[in-house]
RODO-2510 file (C-alpha; in nm, 4 decimals, decimal comma):
residues 247
     n   res          X          Y          Z
     1     m    15,3080    11,5472    13,5900
     2     v    15,4166    11,2747    13,3297
     3     s    15,4170    11,4514    12,9827
     4     t    15,2864    11,1289    12,7613
     5     s    14,9342    11,0973    12,5863
     6     n    14,9363    10,7298    12,8028
     7     t    14,8470    10,9393    13,1412
     8     q    14,5027    11,0507    12,9132
     9     r    14,3681    10,7229    12,8721
    10     k    14,1203    10,5461    13,1664
    11     i    14,2514    10,2943    13,4004
    12     q    14,0025    10,0303    13,2422
    13     e    14,1267    10,0513    12,9001
    14     f    14,5096     9,9478    13,0002
    15     v    14,3352     9,6793    13,1885
    16     a    14,0895     9,5893    12,8528
    17     d    14,3666     9,5703    12,6514
    18     d    14,6163     9,3759    12,8507
    19     y    14,4784     9,1857    13,1612
    20     r    14,8660     9,2162    13,2864
    21     t    14,8558     9,5769    13,3597
    22     a    14,6122     9,4674    13,6552
    23     e    14,8843     9,3499    13,8325
    24     v    15,0790     9,6573    13,8083
    25     f    14,8076     9,8355    13,8985
    26     s    14,7471     9,6347    14,2541
    27     k    15,0540     9,6951    14,3352
    28     y    14,9960    10,0719    14,3357
    29     g    14,6925    10,0179    14,5117
    30     i    14,4858    10,1747    14,2119
    31     d    14,0993    10,0322    14,2270
    32     f    14,0983     9,8977    13,8314
    33     c    13,7526     9,7233    13,8793
    34     c    13,4883     9,9688    14,0133
    35     r    13,6415    10,2785    13,9701
    36     g    13,8408    10,2035    13,6537
    37     n    13,7218    10,4927    13,4859
    38     r    13,9677    10,7175    13,5584
    39     t    14,2581    10,8495    13,3908
    40     l    14,5939    10,7594    13,4994
    41     e    14,6720    11,1340    13,5126
    42     e    14,3928    11,1814    13,7693
    43     v    14,5074    10,8551    13,9647
    44     i    14,8954    10,9944    13,9322
    45     a    14,7601    11,3612    14,0984
    46     k    14,5375    11,2377    14,3496
    47     e    14,7036    10,9337    14,4562
    48     k    15,0576    11,1632    14,4953
    49     i    15,1837    10,8686    14,2785
    50     n    15,5301    10,8858    14,0891
    51     g    15,4261    10,8735    13,7267
    52     e    15,7296    10,7715    13,5692
    53     d    15,7741    10,4521    13,7823
    54     l    15,3916    10,3687    13,7201
    55     l    15,4170    10,4096    13,3437
    56     n    15,7511    10,1925    13,3483
    57     d    15,6154     9,9239    13,5297
    58     l    15,2926     9,9033    13,2847
    59     a    15,4908     9,9283    12,9844
    60     n    15,7249     9,6182    13,1362
    61     a    15,3973     9,4080    13,2055
    62     s    15,2714     9,4686    12,8443
    63     q    15,6336     9,3406    12,7293
    64     a    15,6485     9,0406    12,9029
    65     s    15,5484     8,6901    12,8040
    66     t    15,2084     8,6412    12,6795
    67     a    15,1837     8,2831    12,7758
    68     q    14,9578     8,3477    13,0852
    69     n    14,7663     8,6360    12,9163
    70     i    14,4355     8,5931    12,8325
    71     d    14,2990     8,8798    12,5467
    72     y    13,9534     8,8654    12,6800
    73     k    13,8231     9,1485    12,4915
    74     s    13,8523     8,9509    12,1920
    75     w    13,5927     8,6959    12,2815
    76     p    13,2319     8,6642    12,1577
    77     l    12,9668     8,7881    12,3850
    78     d    12,7998     8,4610    12,4486
    79     l    13,1637     8,3121    12,4952
    80     l    13,2530     8,6002    12,7736
    81     m    12,8997     8,5562    12,9694
    82     d    12,9386     8,2274    12,9994
    83     y    13,2736     8,2009    13,1434
    84     i    13,1978     8,4744    13,3471
    85     e    12,8759     8,2651    13,4973
    86     k    13,0728     7,9001    13,5044
    87     k    13,4082     8,0198    13,6829
    88     h    13,3647     8,3537    13,8877
    89     h    12,9524     8,3598    13,9493
    90     r    13,0123     7,9469    14,0735
    91     y    13,3164     8,0633    14,2765
    92     v    13,1074     8,3166    14,4762
    93     a    12,8182     8,0144    14,5242
    94     e    13,0684     7,8004    14,6361
    95     k    13,3350     8,0050    14,8254
    96     s    13,0764     8,2050    15,0027
    97     p    12,9654     7,9485    15,2556
    98     v    13,2978     7,8282    15,3421
    99     i    13,4620     8,1598    15,3725
   100     n    13,1457     8,2667    15,6125
   101     f    13,2348     7,9263    15,8104
   102     y    13,6211     8,0121    15,8867
   103     l    13,5291     8,3798    15,9559
   104     d    13,2441     8,2451    16,2051
   105     k    13,5161     7,9885    16,3972
   106     i    13,7892     8,2622    16,3955
   107     a    13,5865     8,5522    16,5358
   108     r    13,4602     8,3295    16,7829
   109     v    13,8116     8,1894    16,9115
   110     h    14,0402     8,5003    16,8397
   111     g    13,7199     8,8251    16,8764
   112     e    13,8525     8,8960    17,1971
   113     r    14,1822     8,9530    17,1130
   114     h    14,0977     9,1180    16,7574
   115     p    13,7506     9,2596    16,7280
   116     e    13,8149     9,4078    16,3760
   117     l    13,7202     8,9934    16,2861
   118     f    13,3656     9,1198    16,3847
   119     e    13,3160     9,3578    16,1280
   120     i    13,5010     9,1990    15,8546
   121     k    13,2598     8,8749    15,9293
   122     k    12,9727     9,1235    15,8833
   123     l    13,0923     9,3041    15,5450
   124     f    13,1822     8,9799    15,4004
   125     k    12,8242     8,8067    15,5075
   126     e    12,6384     9,1343    15,3489
   127     s    12,8630     9,1259    15,0550
   128     a    12,8280     8,7353    14,9776
   129     e    12,4159     8,7871    15,0165
   130     d    12,4461     9,0761    14,7929
   131     l    12,6628     8,9014    14,5231
   132     l    12,4357     8,6152    14,4968
   133     s    12,1359     8,8367    14,4598
   134     h    12,2942     8,9962    14,1887
   135     i    12,4444     8,6953    13,9961
   136     k    12,0804     8,5785    13,9835
   137     e    11,9648     8,9011    13,8151
   138     e    12,2381     8,8891    13,5959
   139     e    12,2123     8,5098    13,4684
   140     n    11,7980     8,5310    13,5005
   141     m    11,7520     8,9053    13,3096
   142     f    12,0897     9,0522    13,1874
   143     f    12,2533     8,7511    13,0481
   144     p    11,9699     8,6250    12,8745
   145     y    11,8800     8,9600    12,7186
   146     i    12,1894     8,9993    12,5503
   147     r    12,1883     8,6435    12,4176
   148     e    11,8552     8,7545    12,2782
   149     v    12,0224     9,0918    12,1041
   150     l    12,3108     8,8655    11,9676
   151     e    12,0659     8,6098    11,8398
   152     a    11,8511     8,9301    11,6619
   153     k    12,1574     9,0168    11,5403
   154     s    12,1755     8,7174    11,2757
   155     t    11,8012     8,6546    11,2423
   156     g    11,6469     8,9911    11,2424
   157     n    11,4150     8,8933    11,5353
   158     i    11,3623     9,1725    11,7533
   159     p    11,3763     9,0555    12,1283
   160     k    11,1064     9,1615    12,4010
   161     k    11,2601     9,3828    12,6726
   162     p    11,2044     9,2361    12,9899
   163     e    11,0451     9,5282    13,2485
   164     g    11,3019     9,7936    13,3284
   165     y    11,5507     9,7018    12,9852
   166     e    11,3506     9,9959    12,7780
   167     n    11,7071    10,1852    12,7849
   168     i    11,9918     9,9140    12,7870
   169     d    12,1747    10,1710    13,0081
   170     n    11,9202    10,1362    13,2899
   171     p    12,0149     9,7862    13,4067
   172     i    12,3885     9,8581    13,3378
   173     a    12,4070    10,1549    13,5766
   174     k    12,2911     9,9713    13,7869
   175     l    12,4819     9,6477    13,8143
   176     m    12,7980     9,8950    13,8132
   177     e    12,6775    10,0679    14,0946
   178     e    12,5823     9,7101    14,2505
   179     h    12,9761     9,6498    14,1487
   180     d    13,0795     9,9537    14,3370
   181     d    12,9190     9,8584    14,6378
   182     e    13,1457     9,5261    14,6741
   183     g    13,4252     9,7564    14,5736
   184     v    13,3530     9,9543    14,9040
   185     r    13,3447     9,6668    15,1464
   186     h    13,6243     9,4358    15,0328
   187     r    13,8541     9,7644    15,0306
   188     e    13,7461     9,7985    15,4163
   189     i    13,7891     9,4252    15,5039
   190     a    14,1154     9,4450    15,3186
   191     k    14,1941     9,7821    15,5503
   192     l    14,0840     9,6077    15,8733
   193     s    14,2801     9,2902    15,8120
   194     n    14,5839     9,5061    15,6814
   195     n    14,5869     9,3639    15,3996
   196     y    14,4955     8,9974    15,4882
   197     t    14,8076     8,9707    15,7385
   198     m    14,7762     8,7442    15,9911
   199     p    14,8518     8,8252    16,3528
   200     e    15,1540     8,6329    16,5287
   201     d    14,8496     8,4442    16,7872
   202     g    14,6342     8,3163    16,4496
   203     c    14,5857     7,9779    16,4432
   204     n    14,6043     7,7603    16,1210
   205     t    14,2084     7,8635    16,0649
   206     y    14,2678     8,2216    16,0619
   207     k    14,5455     8,1753    15,8033
   208     v    14,3212     7,9817    15,5890
   209     a    14,0436     8,2202    15,6219
   210     f    14,2695     8,5045    15,5041
   211     k    14,3883     8,3210    15,2207
   212     m    14,0204     8,2825    15,0755
   213     l    13,9146     8,6194    15,1887
   214     k    14,2577     8,7059    14,9649
   215     d    14,1777     8,4750    14,6671
   216     f    13,8210     8,6339    14,6890
   217     q    13,8905     8,9542    14,6768
   218     d    14,1382     8,8937    14,3496
   219     d    13,8427     8,6969    14,2061
   220     l    13,6092     8,9380    14,2513
   221     h    13,8453     9,2040    14,0830
   222     l    13,8815     9,0118    13,7725
   223     h    13,5296     8,9248    13,7869
   224     i    13,4036     9,3043    13,7773
   225     h    13,6564     9,3932    13,5299
   226     l    13,5132     9,1422    13,2813
   227     e    13,1535     9,2832    13,3502
   228     n    13,2179     9,6787    13,3929
   229     n    13,4954     9,6958    13,1148
   230     i    13,4352     9,4889    12,8422
   231     l    13,0954     9,3210    12,9079
   232     f    12,8880     9,6091    12,9545
   233     l    13,0465     9,8473    12,7139
   234     e    13,0471     9,6180    12,4554
   235     a    12,6641     9,4907    12,5438
   236     k    12,5848     9,8379    12,5245
   237     k    12,7177     9,9000    12,1387
   238     l    12,5200     9,5692    12,0292
   239     a    12,1989     9,6680    12,2107
   240     d    12,2330    10,0139    12,0425
   241     s    12,3061     9,8672    11,7041
   242     l    11,9332     9,7249    11,6871
   243     p    11,6730     9,9112    11,5338
   244     s    11,5164    10,1418    11,8476
   245     t    11,2147     9,8988    11,8937
   246     a    11,5127     9,6929    12,0719
   247     n    11,7525     9,8599    12,2509
***
């Protein structure tokens, strides 16, 4: 066991403080978004990872050039929500139908030799449908409520709670559970696709489909990280700081 206090920190804390560590966790196959509430010690023991190597890689990532590192944790909540909507929500809406089209095409052409494509197609279709419903709930209910809570901090006007928002923990728990469901789906897609590796008999459409699937997964990882490990935590603190009639 690695003898250092860093192993008692949660995965989500590493990534929230420095998103460059996400690449390290991905390298070791560690889920930093949906399952980021585990400590480093738990992950090292469960996954049988060399703790010294992992800690060294995390330290090296944090010491690397900061040019590409974005400190999302320092952003105001309204800016973070705007960014999530315009970048990640829009990405899901725009890319899902394109990926569905390509998956349908390669399943029809290559499915006889690669039957796993039918399950991949099914899983992604379910994921796209559920994510679009999830996004709609966030944009129509959760985000507007948090914006009202933000306004209340400066104006003193207590926002009216939507139904089911009597306790902010409840909608957050529901949204995080839906994130977990997507994590399970996309881990299964990665497994079925041999981590998005195109077979030797794959065509260009096959290559494009798997590349887009991988890009979609990577974007979803950051998307879920921003919400689970930063937005939801800060939104809860904010709501809890208001008088009891507002949170």
